[in-house]
N, C-alpha and C positions, 0 to 999 in steps of 0.2 A: 503495499499497499505505499502510495505516494502520500507523504505528510507536508502541509504549505504553513505559511501562517501572516495573519494580517499584520501590517508593519504597522501601522499608524500608534501601537499604544506603543512605540519605541518612541517618541514625539520629540524628546530633547537631546534625541543623537543621530552624529552624521553620519551616511550615506553607508559607511567604506563600517565604523563599525558595529551597523545594526548587521550590513552583511556578514562580518566575521563573529558576531556571535550565535546568529540563527545557523550558521553551517557549521558552528563548533558544535552544538546542540546535537546536531543531526536533519535536522530541515532538509529539506531540497527544494521548496518554494517559496517566492516571496510573493504576498497578494498585498498592491499598493492605493492607497487610497490617495487619488489623486492631491486631495488639498490638502495633500502632507509636501505637496512640492512646490505647487506654484499654484495662483487661483484663478486661473483657469489652461486649460491644457496648451493652446496656442503659444501661452508663456515659458512652455518647457523646449530650448530650442532642439535643432534637431542632433548639437556635440552633446547637447545635457543626456537625450536620450542615449545613446552610443555611450558618454559616460556610465548611463545607470545600468546600461544592460551588461557592457564589460566586465563593472565591478563587479555587477552581481557573478556571473557567469568566473572571474576568475575564483571565486569562491565556491564553486563548483552548484551555484543557483541558478534556478529559474526561474523568472520572472512572471505567473503565469495569469495575472489579470491582474483588474480595476475591480476596485466597489466602494461604497457610498459614492454614488456618482453624480451625485446631483447636491451633494453637500454641501454647503455654505457656497450656492451661487446664488445669485437674484436675478427674477424674472422669467424665471424657466419652469413650466410644471404640467407634467402629464397628463390631468384630465379635464385640462383648466376650461371651458366655453370660450376662450378667447382663442382660435384659430392663430394667430399670427407668433402666440406664445407655444403653440405647439407644435408649430412649426422652427420655430425658437431653439426649443427643447429636442427638437428633434435631429436639426445640425449642428446642435451640442453633442449630441452622442454621437455623429460619424469623428465628430474633432475627435469624441476620445477613443472612438473606435482606434483612429489612426493614432494615436500615443499608444493605445494599447499592442498594437502590430508592430509598433516602432521598438519597443522593447520587448518582445521575443515572447508578448501573450496572446492568450488564445479566446480570455472571456473577459464578460463583465460584469457582475453583481447588478440588476437594479432594484434597490430596497429602496433608498429614499423616501423615508413615509412621510412628510412635509411635504414634499412635489408632487402627491399624489393622491392627498386628500380629496377627497370630492367635495364640491362646493357646495353650497346650502340651498336645495329644493332641486339640485338634480339627480336626475333617477339613475338607479342604476346602470340600468339598457346605454344610455346615454355615454356616464362615465366611462364605461366598459366600449363605448365604439370610440369616445375620446380617444382616448389611449392607444386604440387598435389602431389607430391612423396616423399616430404617432413612430409606433414601432414599422408599421411597413412603409413611413417616410424615411423609415434611417438605415432598415436593418437590409437591405441588398449594398448601400454602399460598404456596410461594416464588412457584410460577406464577402466581399469584393480582398480586403484585406485577410480575412481567413480569420474573424474573429463572431462569436455568439453573444446573445447576452441573453442573459439565467434570469429568468423572473424568481422574488422572492416573494413568497408569502410571510406577513406580520402578522402580532396581532393585533385585536381590539384598541386595544391601551398606545400602541404605535401608530396604527393606520385606520380608516376603518374603506381602505381601495384591496384586493384581495388580501386577505385573512387565512386563505389554506391551501393545500395545494390543488384541490380538485376547481377553486376561483384560479386559481394560477391558469391550470390547464382550458380552463375556458375561453381565458384572454390568446393563452398560447395557440390553441385551436379557431381561433377567431381571428387572430395576426396569418397564422398558415404558413409563419416562414420556417427553414429547415434550422437554420441559426437562431431561430427563440427556443430556451428550453425551461425547464423547469430548473431551480435552486431550491436545495433541500437546507433548514435549519434547525439545526435541534431545539434551542431554547424556544423558536419561534414555534416550533411544531408541540412543542411540550404546551407554549399555551395557548392554543388557539385549536388545535385536533381535537376531533371526537376517538378517531383511532389510535392507537402506537403509533410508535415509528416504525418498529420492524415491521408492522403493516403495512405502513405506508413509505416503507422503503422498500417494500417486496412490490405494492401495488403500482408504481410508478417509476418504477425499476428502466423504463425506457424511453423513459421523459426526461429525466436527471442527469443535467451535468456537471452539477458540482455539488459540494457540501461544506457546509460549518456545522463545527464542532466546540460546545463553550456548554453553559449551564443557568440556573431561572438565578442565580446568585450574580450574574451578567462576569463570573470570571471562564478561567479553562475549565477545559477538561478534567476530571479528577480531583477538581477545586472544587466543588458540589455533592449535591446529593445524588446527581444522575448517574444509576449505572449505565454503563457502557458498554455490556460484555454482548448484550444481546442488539444494543444497536450494530455495534463490530462486525457482529457474528450476522445479522440481515444482510449487510452492506458483501460481505463473499461470499454471501449465499446467492444474492442477487446477482451478483458480478460485475460490480459497481468497478469501473476501470479509472476513475478520475480521481480528483484531490481532494484529501479530506485537511478544507484548511481552520485553524485556531482561528476565532474572532472574538473575541473580550469587548466588555465595555466598563467594567473598575480595572482600574492601571492602579490601585492603590498598596496590591502587594511589592507593584516594580513590576518591570517589564522582562528582567532577568530571568526572576523565581517565577514568573506565569507561563514564559516559555520553556521554562527546562522544565515545572512539573510540570505541564500539560503536553509536551514528546515524551516525558518519562512513564507517564501513565497512558498513555496511547498506544505506547511500542511495546506495554510489557501486555494491556488488554490483546492488542492484534495478534501475539503470540500463542496469546491463552486458546486464541477463535480458530 
């Protein structure tokens, strides 16, 4: 199994130091939050992109893709009734697709809860149609760069748009693009689904393009109450071939401790199943 980590928890570390520690622990992939490097993708020059990729590769690491796609942006939204904003959002996602490909990645996780919440008075059907329009307008260009968008269900505490794997698949089917796939996140599934995580892994195995691991306490796997043996067993049985990527939201224990403990636990669990 290929283990990666989302790098924004290393908020005060320079890139070389991040790559050095992540590789030393044993991870093989890094997932980037674009806002950690610039206000928008265009501000990251071709030379900077080349340098970021080469530094990661020099440590035996692969930049696998991007997440937090619309975080810390203004004037962008997925489901808005404003057609001009929807087009700007599609254009921005194309920019991110170019950045992702230039860095060597092939996936972008669409979470961004605040930029997808449904406007007051808008019907569910209209929100899904508006979102589908945005993705239809950006996915062909993103596909040309060999990049996929992975749609992430989130709990109702975070957003009122796409809360379950079934919701995500409804949108994915509406868009009908080969490079638009499902993303599964342990914390989100625990908080939003009625079926167990192993059941959901098996049910959506053919559609799942990426997988985030964490816990409901906002820390990494093995740092909370979630038992990962049945989760990893289901991933193995389902034939999942993608990355398992650590994403945490509480950085208080420290980046190095979180990264080490998460990897130690995942390696132990994976070997046991």
